[in-house]
Every structure is written in structure tokens, then in C-alpha cells.
VOBA-1610 file (N, C-alpha, C; in pm, whole numbers, padded with zeros to 5 digits, always signed):
BEGIN
Unk-00721+01221+02548Unk-00635+01146+02507Unk-00472+01252+02438Unk-00521+01348+02379Unk-00406+01417+02355Unk-00347+01493+02453Unk-00438+01541+02512Unk-00383+01658+02634Unk-00309+01575+02723Unk-00335+01426+02739Unk-00281+01357+02865Unk-00164+01295+02812Unk-00114+01308+02641Unk-00036+01234+02599Unk-00013+01077+02599Unk-00108+01040+02582Unk-00143+00885+02577Unk-00081+00801+02494Unk-00035+00684+02544Unk+00030+00613+02401Unk-00042+00447+02443Unk-00040+00371+02313Unk-00118+00292+02299Unk-00008+00157+02249Unk+00015+00058+02304Unk+00059-00051+02209Unk+00033-00167+02233Unk+00042-00238+02110Unk-00019-00397+02128Unk-00033-00489+01991Unk-00091-00561+02019Unk-00083-00683+01887Unk-00264-00673+01829Unk-00293-00688+01692Unk-00435-00670+01661Unk-00403-00791+01555Unk-00499-00892+01560Unk-00520-01013+01474Unk-00537-00939+01351Unk-00475-00976+01216Unk-00510-00933+01092Unk-00665-00939+01042Unk-00698-01051+01079Unk-00869-01135+01065Unk-00951-01020+01149Unk-00892-00924+01237Unk-01001-00834+01289Unk-01015-00685+01208Unk-00945-00703+01076Unk-00953-00561+01002Unk-01015-00628+00860Unk-01154-00631+00855Unk-01243-00672+00724Unk-01182-00609+00613Unk-01164-00482+00571Unk-01157-00436+00510Unk-01020-00463+00414Unk-00932-00493+00506Unk-00768-00508+00481Unk-00782-00650+00416Unk-00857-00739+00486Unk-00862-00870+00456Unk-00923-00902+00294Unk-01001-00822+00288Unk-01062-00838+00156Unk-00959-00815+00050Unk-00839-00751+00046Unk-00718-00721-00026Unk-00628-00826-00019Unk-00626-00936+00104Unk-00503-01021+00111Unk-00561-01161+00050Unk-00455-01218+00024Unk-00465-01387+00038Unk-00488-01443+00153Unk-00462-01384+00248Unk-00509-01463+00377Unk-00510-01376+00488Unk-00548-01421+00617Unk-00556-01330+00697Unk-00496-01374+00805Unk-00392-01488+00807Unk-00320-01533+00897Unk-00208-01394+00941Unk-00162-01395+01090Unk-00074-01301+01119Unk-00154-01208+01211Unk-00052-01112+01290Unk-00055-01037+01381Unk-00010-00911+01309Unk-00059-00804+01352Unk-00016-00654+01349Unk+00011-00610+01458Unk+00152-00580+01480Unk+00194-00517+01611Unk+00203-00334+01586Unk+00131-00279+01679Unk+00118-00126+01667Unk+00139-00073+01816Unk+00181+00103+01780Unk+00187+00199+01878Unk+00140+00294+01825Unk+00031+00358+01917Unk-00004+00523+01877Unk+00014+00601+01982Unk+00076+00722+01955Unk+00087+00774+02064Unk+00018+00923+02017Unk-00022+00974+02102Unk-00127+01092+02096Unk-00045+01238+02158Unk-00061+01352+02087Unk-00014+01466+02163Unk-00017+01589+02091Unk+00019+01669+02113Unk+00014+01826+02050Unk+00162+01862+02004Unk+00204+01909+01878Unk+00346+01955+01845Unk+00360+02113+01868Unk+00456+02183+01807Unk+00489+02309+01872Unk+00388+02403+01849Unk+00294+02367+01758Unk+00212+02462+01686Unk+00075+02441+01755Unk+00065+02339+01835Unk-00072+02350+01933Unk-00170+02253+01830Unk-00126+02172+01706Unk-00212+02081+01668Unk-00219+01949+01708Unk-00322+01884+01734Unk-00329+01766+01770Unk-00292+01651+01675Unk-00199+01585+01740Unk-00172+01429+01625Unk-00175+01282+01721Unk-00171+01219+01607Unk-00151+01067+01646Unk-00028+01042+01572Unk+00076+00954+01640Unk+00184+00890+01564Unk+00149+00725+01539Unk+00133+00705+01422Unk+00117+00574+01424Unk+00236+00490+01361Unk+00227+00386+01408Unk+00386+00292+01382Unk+00314+00132+01375Unk+00291+00068+01300Unk+00249-00079+01268Unk+00389-00136+01167Unk+00384-00279+01225Unk+00429-00366+01141Unk+00330-00483+01146Unk+00331-00545+01049Unk+00262-00669+01003Unk+00295-00732+00882Unk+00265-00859+00878Unk+00305-00980+00756Unk+00189-00971+00672Unk+00200-00913+00596Unk+00072-00942+00514Unk+00051-01046+00358Unk+00002-01118+00346Unk-00021-01244+00279Unk-00080-01186+00152Unk-00007-01149+00039Unk-00057-01083-00078Unk-00051-01198-00222Unk-00083-01185-00316Unk-00069-01249-00459Unk+00029-01185-00549Unk+00162-01223-00562Unk+00224-01208-00630Unk+00155-01160-00809Unk+00178-01074-00856Unk+00134-01062-00980Unk+00225-01077-01078Unk+00338-01179-01047Unk+00400-01194-01162Unk+00404-01336-01167Unk+00376-01367-01057Unk+00373-01581-01060Unk+00237-01608-00992Unk+00169-01525-00973Unk+00039-01565-00910Unk+00027-01617-00794Unk+00120-01635-00709Unk+00118-01764-00601Unk+00161-01626-00468Unk+00098-01649-00384Unk+00087-01582-00244Unk+00250-01600-00157Unk+00275-01485-00108Unk+00386-01438-00017Unk+00360-01328+00065Unk+00456-01372+00170Unk+00433-01260+00254Unk+00504-01143+00262Unk+00433-01023+00284Unk+00518-00899+00237Unk+00521-00806+00357Unk+00667-00800+00464Unk+00649-00808+00591Unk+00612-00596+00548Unk+00524-00504+00619Unk+00449-00382+00569Unk+00503-00315+00717Unk+00554-00194+00700Unk+00577-00109+00819Unk+00534+00033+00786Unk+00461+00078+00877Unk+00417+00217+00867Unk+00465+00302+00982Unk+00516+00400+00974Unk+00531+00500+01050Unk+00482+00670+00997Unk+00390+00699+01035Unk+00330+00786+00991Unk+00249+00900+01115Unk+00242+01013+01074Unk+00173+01136+01192Unk+00060+01146+01104Unk-00065+01132+01200Unk-00170+01219+01166Unk-00188+01353+01282Unk-00245+01445+01181Unk-00292+01574+01236Unk-00475+01577+01219Unk-00512+01526+01393Unk-00630+01536+01417Unk-00720+01657+01399Unk-00803+01675+01277Unk-00897+01793+01225Unk-01011+01761+01264Unk-01106+01860+01298Unk-01247+01847+01260Unk-01323+01903+01140Unk-01271+01979+01071Unk-01317+02005+00925Unk-01208+02002+00853Unk-01243+02009+00715Unk-01145+02006+00606Unk-01081+02160+00547Unk-01141+02214+00655Unk-01054+02376+00636Unk-00942+02397+00697Unk-00957+02270+00820Unk-00812+02301+00915Unk-00692+02233+00843Unk-00729+02149+00751Unk-00626+02069+00676Unk-00527+02185+00634Unk-00550+02300+00581Unk-00395+02380+00547Unk-00339+02411+00631Unk-00378+02396+00766Unk-00290+02452+00917Unk-00195+02332+00951Unk-00236+02241+00899Unk-00131+02120+00918Unk-00016+02127+00887Unk+00110+02142+00962Unk+00249+02143+00889Unk+00294+02028+00823Unk+00371+02053+00707Unk+00446+01940+00622Unk+00484+01826+00646Unk+00419+01701+00599Unk+00458+01583+00636Unk+00343+01532+00730Unk+00281+01610+00774Unk+00143+01603+00822Unk+00028+01525+00762Unk-00031+01393+00780Unk-00149+01375+00689Unk-00263+01392+00768Unk-00377+01431+00708Unk-00492+01480+00797Unk-00576+01372+00831Unk-00626+01367+00916Unk-00697+01263+00987Unk-00841+01332+01054Unk-00947+01311+00967Unk-01101+01415+01029Unk-01132+01323+01105Unk-01160+01388+01199Unk-01205+01287+01344Unk-01364+01383+01389Unk-01482+01255+01406Unk-01619+01309+01409Unk-01665+01381+01514Unk-01755+01428+01504Unk-01800+01575+01599Unk-01825+01525+01734Unk-01816+01401+01792Unk-01809+01375+01887Unk-01667+01339+01968Unk-01568+01368+01893Unk-01419+01373+01873Unk-01365+01198+01956Unk-01469+01106+01872Unk-01378+00967+01928Unk-01302+00923+01803Unk-01253+00831+01832Unk-01148+00782+01729Unk-01123+00621+01753Unk-01167+00547+01635Unk-01136+00419+01643Unk-00991+00367+01605Unk-00920+00345+01721Unk-00801+00263+01682Unk-00771+00179+01582Unk-00851+00061+01565Unk-00860-00016+01511Unk-00886+00009+01318Unk-00966+00118+01357Unk-00971+00199+01172Unk-00831+00250+01163Unk-00784+00314+01241Unk-00677+00403+01194Unk-00548+00285+01141Unk-00548+00207+01218Unk-00437+00097+01203Unk-00473+00064+01064Unk-00576+00021+01052Unk-00644-00074+00920Unk-00634+00049+00806Unk-00670+00155+00817Unk-00668+00255+00705Unk-00496+00269+00669Unk-00417+00256+00773Unk-00255+00322+00746Unk-00234+00169+00684Unk-00269+00042+00697Unk-00221-00077+00621Unk-00258-00064+00505Unk-00423-00045+00494Unk-00450-00017+00339Unk-00384+00084+00236Unk-00332+00167+00322Unk-00226+00273+00205Unk-00118+00215+00183Unk-00043+00152+00288Unk+00068+00086+00285Unk+00074-00037+00141Unk-00040-00062+00154Unk-00046-00198+00014Unk-00006-00126-00112Unk+00074-00261-00167Unk+00163-00176-00297Unk+00031-00196-00427Unk+00037-00114-00516Unk-00095-00118-00612Unk-00055-00233-00676Unk+00080-00310-00693Unk+00092-00416-00791Unk+00178-00509-00724Unk+00137-00601-00616Unk+00243-00686-00571Unk+00326-00790-00597Unk+00438-00761-00585Unk+00526-00858-00634Unk+00622-00906-00576Unk+00642-01052-00548Unk+00742-01116-00475Unk+00873-01074-00515Unk+00968-01002-00412Unk+01104-00985-00480Unk+01180-01095-00510Unk+01142-01209-00444Unk+01205-01347-00444Unk+01185-01421-00551Unk+01066-01366-00641Unk+01020-01442-00760Unk+01105-01435-00860Unk+01112-01494-00977Unk+01173-01489-01111Unk+01057-01535-01227Unk+01086-01473-01358Unk+01011-01451-01444Unk+00967-01616-01486Unk+00870-01653-01526Unk+00832-01813-01575Unk+00949-01824-01724Unk+00985-01933-01751Unk+01086-01988-01857Unk+01032-01915-01985Unk+00933-01955-02002Unk+00821-01928-02107Unk+00847-01745-02129Unk+00850-01692-02037Unk+00866-01523-02056Unk+00997-01512-02093Unk+01131-01603-02055Unk+01234-01509-02058Unk+01275-01572-02158Unk+01224-01729-02231Unk+01300-01757-02361Unk+01205-01806-02472Unk+01191-01731-02548Unk+01067-01763-02638Unk+01033-01897-02678Unk+00940-01949-02661Unk+00912-02067-02755Unk+01017-02120-02884Unk+01012-02246-02946Unk+01113-02273-03061Unk+01049-02256-03176Unk+00916-02267-03191Unk+00840-02193-03317Unk+00884-02064-03357Unk+00893-01987-03228Unk+00931-01868-03295Unk+01037-01821-03399Unk+00989-01701-03425Unk+01087-01661-03561Unk+01243-01645-03533Unk+01323-01722-03596Unk+01435-01707-03552Unk+01538-01612-03618Unk+01612-01556-03559Unk+01696-01435-03574Unk+01717-01366-03736Unk+01756-01493-03829Unk+01740-01478-03946Unk+01644-01452-04006Unk+01504-01462-03995Unk+01401-01464-04061Unk+01308-01359-04033Unk+01245-01253-04095Unk+01175-01143-04055Unk+01040-01162-04120Unk+00965-01132-03989Unk+00808-01144-04026Unk+00743-01061-04157Unk+00672-01058-04236Unk+00625-00977-04302Unk+00555-00849-04275Unk+00654-00735-04305Unk+00611-00612-04276Unk+00474-00574-04303Unk+00375-00540-04209Unk+00277-00465-04257Unk+00268-00303-04341Unk+00398-00286-04299Unk+00381-00142-04361Unk+00477-00155-04502Unk+00493-00299-04536Unk+00588-00280-04641Unk+00506-00242-04784Unk+00364-00267-04776Unk+00310-00244-04882Unk+00271-00053-04902Unk+00276+00006-04772Unk+00297+00150-04786Unk+00405+00200-04832Unk+00531+00143-04798Unk+00651+00185-04856Unk+00698+00179-05007Unk+00618+00053-05043Unk+00612+00043-05175Unk+00519+00159-05274Unk+00432+00172-05185Unk+00342+00291-05271Unk+00405+00422-05242Unk+00472+00454-05164Unk+00573+00571-05139Unk+00657+00615-05227Unk+00758+00472-05284Unk+00821+00502-05355Unk+00790+00533-05503Unk+00606+00496-05552Unk+00586+00550-05670Unk+00546+00673-05690
//
């Protein structure tokens, strides 16, 4: 595929990627992808991966599901041993290829989507709950100050 500079494009159901589904709230939707194989000016084999997918995540602010559109655009340098990683040009991520030189495109797409997931998903359209924004009425009013636990130490220091 590298020598022939092959390109593939299509749509892949998100439900077909089990490792990704474990991190999602729902496996609905379809990922659109493009894979372009080739060699760069240094002779390094690569695959350009472009994926767009609507992923269902759980907002960690509201604990409600929301759809986050994810876009991946990366170049992966195809290497056969970890020693070859240092020879990759800047901006190219390594992808270790098996000895038989076979590559499963679904695994590559799934890996790239997993890497694109945020550590703490937050719906940008969500708002903080009212009880977080405004403290309850029983809370200390501005004129009152709670007992300072260090007040005793302050008194000891004066003597």
C-alpha cells in the first residue's frame, strides 16, 4: 500500500470499535475516515489518518451524556522496530507494524480516536448547577466569620 500510494476512505460504525465503546456513553454514530499511504522525502513510510466522528461522552460537570465531535488529522510513521523511531521526522508519530507488515486499518482508526478523547469530558454548553454557583442560605453570611482553628496558635504565639 505504501509503494502504490494507496488511499482508502469510508465510514465505520462506532459500534465496530469495542475498545472505544468502553469509554463512551453510547456507541451510536459513524466515523468517517481517510487513510493515505506513501513515503516522504526521506523515504519513510507513513499513513495519514483523518477521522471525523460524533462521540457520546458523559459530561463530568453535569453527569449527562452529550455528543462531542472529534476530528483527527495525524501522520503516522510506519516502523518495524523501536530503534527506527528516532529517525522519524518531527511531527510524525510512530506506529509499530508487525513483522508480517500487515496493518489493520480499523485498529489504527480506533487508536487515534482513543487518543483524541479528553481526559475529563465537559460539555461546552453545560452550566454549573445552581447550588454550586450560589451557596445555600444556611451558609455563613458575609458579616459572620467561623472560628479560626489557628486562633489558639495565634494566642500562644503572643505570650
